[in-house]
C-alpha positions as CSV (number, residue, x, y, z in Angstrom):
1,M,70.2,275.4,176.3
2,R,69.6,272.4,178.3
3,Q,66.2,271.7,176.7
4,R,67.9,272.0,173.3
5,A,70.4,269.3,174.2
6,V,67.7,267.0,175.4
7,R,65.7,267.4,172.2
8,R,68.9,266.7,170.2
9,A,69.6,263.5,172.2
10,N,66.0,262.3,171.6
11,Q,66.4,262.9,167.8
12,D,69.6,260.9,167.7
13,R,68.0,257.9,169.5
14,R,65.1,257.8,167.0
15,Q,67.4,258.1,164.0
16,A,69.8,255.3,165.2
17,P,67.4,252.3,164.5
18,E,66.4,253.7,161.1
19,S,70.1,254.0,160.1
20,A,70.8,250.4,161.2
21,A,67.8,249.1,159.2
22,T,69.0,251.0,156.2
23,G,72.4,249.5,156.5
24,R,71.1,246.0,156.8
25,T,69.0,246.5,153.7
26,S,71.8,247.8,151.7
27,Q,74.0,244.8,152.7
28,S,71.4,242.2,151.8
29,G,70.1,243.8,148.6
30,G,73.4,245.1,147.3
31,T,75.1,243.7,144.2
32,G,76.7,240.3,145.0
33,G,75.1,240.3,148.4
34,R,74.2,237.0,150.2
35,G,70.8,238.2,151.5
36,V,67.3,236.8,150.9
37,V,66.5,236.2,147.2
38,G,63.8,238.3,145.8
39,R,60.4,236.8,144.9
40,S,61.0,237.3,141.2
41,E,64.5,235.7,141.3
42,V,65.5,232.0,141.1
43,S,68.0,230.6,143.4
44,R,70.7,228.8,141.5
45,P,73.0,226.2,143.2
46,S,76.7,226.9,143.2
47,A,79.1,224.7,141.3
48,L,80.1,221.5,143.1
49,P,83.5,221.7,144.8
50,F,84.5,218.5,143.1
51,D,84.2,216.8,139.7
52,L,81.9,213.8,139.3
53,P,83.5,210.7,137.9
54,E,82.6,209.8,134.3
55,A,80.5,206.7,133.7
56,S,82.8,203.9,132.9
57,S,82.2,202.1,129.6
58,C,83.6,198.6,129.1
59,P,83.1,196.9,125.7
60,D,84.4,193.6,127.1
61,E,81.7,191.1,128.2
62,S,84.0,190.2,131.1
63,C,83.1,193.4,132.8
64,S,79.4,192.5,133.1
65,I,78.0,191.2,136.4
66,A,77.3,187.5,136.5
67,T,73.6,186.5,137.1
68,P,73.4,185.2,140.7
69,D,71.1,182.3,139.7
70,A,73.1,181.2,136.7
71,A,74.5,178.2,138.6
72,K,71.0,177.1,139.5
73,L,69.7,176.8,135.9
74,C,69.4,173.5,134.2
75,P,71.8,173.4,131.2
76,G,69.1,171.9,129.0
77,S,65.8,173.7,129.9
78,Q,67.2,176.8,131.6
79,T,64.7,176.1,134.4
80,I,65.8,176.8,138.0
81,G,66.7,173.5,139.5
82,L,65.5,172.3,142.9
83,K,68.3,171.6,145.4
84,V,68.5,167.9,146.3
85,D,70.7,166.1,148.8
86,L,73.5,163.9,147.5
87,V,71.9,160.9,149.2
88,T,68.9,161.3,146.9
89,V,71.1,161.2,143.8
90,K,73.1,158.2,145.1
91,A,69.9,156.3,145.9
92,L,68.2,156.7,142.6
93,V,70.8,156.7,139.8
94,N,71.6,153.2,138.4
95,A,74.8,151.3,139.0
96,N,76.6,152.5,135.9
97,A,75.7,156.2,136.6
98,L,76.8,155.9,140.2
99,R,80.3,155.2,139.0
100,H,80.4,158.6,137.4
101,L,78.9,160.6,140.3
102,N,81.5,163.3,140.9
103,G,79.3,166.3,141.9
104,K,78.6,167.6,145.4
105,A,75.7,170.1,144.8
106,Y,73.1,168.5,142.5
107,R,69.8,170.1,141.5
108,F,66.7,168.5,140.2
109,C,65.2,169.8,136.9
110,P,61.4,169.7,137.1
111,A,60.8,170.7,133.4
112,P,58.5,168.0,131.9
113,D,60.0,168.3,128.4
114,C,63.7,168.1,129.5
115,D,65.6,164.8,129.6
116,I,68.0,166.0,132.3
117,V,67.1,165.0,135.9
118,Y,70.1,166.0,138.0
119,F,72.8,168.5,137.2
120,D,75.8,170.1,139.0
121,P,77.3,172.8,136.9
122,T,80.4,173.2,139.1
123,A,81.3,169.6,138.4
124,S,80.0,169.5,134.8
125,S,77.9,166.5,135.9
126,I,74.6,165.6,134.4
127,F,72.3,162.6,134.9
128,R,69.4,162.0,132.5
129,K,66.2,159.9,132.7
130,R,68.0,156.8,131.4
131,D,70.5,157.1,134.3
132,L,67.9,156.5,137.0
133,G,66.4,153.3,138.2
134,V,62.9,154.8,138.5
135,R,60.6,156.7,136.2
136,V,60.4,160.4,136.9
137,G,56.8,161.3,137.2
138,Q,57.2,165.0,136.2
139,K,58.8,163.9,133.0
140,E,56.4,161.0,132.0
141,T,53.4,161.3,129.8
142,E,52.5,157.6,129.5
143,D,51.4,155.2,132.2
144,P,52.7,154.4,134.6
145,V,53.2,157.9,135.8
146,P,54.5,157.8,139.4
147,L,53.1,160.4,141.8
148,C,53.8,159.0,145.3
149,Y,57.0,156.9,145.5
150,C,56.7,156.1,149.1
151,F,53.2,154.5,149.0
152,D,53.2,153.6,145.3
153,F,50.4,155.7,143.9
154,T,50.3,156.6,140.2
155,A,48.2,159.0,138.0
156,A,46.2,156.0,136.9
157,D,45.2,155.3,140.5
158,L,43.9,158.9,140.8
159,R,42.1,158.6,137.5
160,R,40.3,155.4,138.5
161,E,39.2,156.7,141.8
162,L,37.9,160.0,140.4
163,A,36.0,158.1,137.7
164,A,34.4,155.8,140.2
165,R,33.6,158.1,143.1
166,G,34.0,161.6,141.7
167,K,36.6,162.3,144.4
168,T,39.7,160.7,145.8
169,E,41.0,160.1,149.3
170,I,44.6,159.4,148.2
171,P,46.0,162.8,149.2
172,T,44.4,162.5,152.6
173,F,45.9,159.0,153.0
174,I,49.4,160.3,152.0
175,A,49.1,163.3,154.4
176,A,48.3,161.0,157.3
177,E,51.2,158.7,156.5
178,V,53.6,161.6,156.2
179,K,52.4,163.0,159.5
180,A,53.0,159.6,161.1
181,G,56.6,159.7,159.8
182,H,56.3,156.8,157.4
183,C,57.6,158.5,154.3
184,A,61.1,158.2,152.8
185,C,61.0,160.9,150.1
186,E,64.7,161.7,150.4
187,V,65.6,158.3,149.0
188,K,62.5,157.3,147.0
189,N,61.3,160.5,145.3
190,P,63.6,161.8,142.5
191,Q,62.9,165.4,143.6
192,G,64.1,164.5,147.1
193,S,61.1,166.0,148.8
194,C,57.4,165.3,149.7
195,C,55.2,164.4,146.8
196,L,52.0,165.7,148.3
197,G,52.1,168.9,146.3
198,N,52.5,166.9,143.1
199,V,49.6,164.6,144.0
200,T,47.3,167.6,144.8
201,A,48.2,169.3,141.5
202,A,47.5,166.0,139.6
203,V,44.1,165.7,141.3
204,R,43.3,169.2,140.2
205,S,44.4,168.6,136.6
206,L,42.6,165.3,136.3
207,S,39.4,166.8,137.7
208,L,39.4,169.4,135.0
209,E,39.7,166.8,132.3
210,R,36.5,165.0,133.4
């Protein structure tokens, strides 16, 4: 009798894990269960708990975002203007133009085929070539074409030296003077900055013409 009870207890212990496993399988694989998806099944995301906002449509042009660089564009050439100090504009416009200087944030238009030199869109202020007391090298095609305003070098000077020697020391001379602090580009050069880049570009262009 006692041996039979022991055998019965051993059988119950062996059957308990199998029953638990069977129960878990039925829970995971049953209809509507949240168990592991079978290999042949595709998991589909549930619906979002909120509605996505519809894309707004605005037929009015006032809804469009303004171009960040719009204020930097020359009203004539649509070229991005180079920022210049007010002292540059004051130093280079002629007496009549100076009486109409009412802008505070002028830019220099480097486009060679544009007559506008300085512009300030916020003040609706524009100065053209005729309003300056100097020739603007970037906008001139006939001699004299100024290149270095501080030390008075023109395109003709470069051309003569290249023709005579096959090279020119003018850029080296200008660089040495700039390093020595002898330049005054902010009040002499219409673009308000060092001319050395323009001189180097002119040397390259004239060398290709030879």
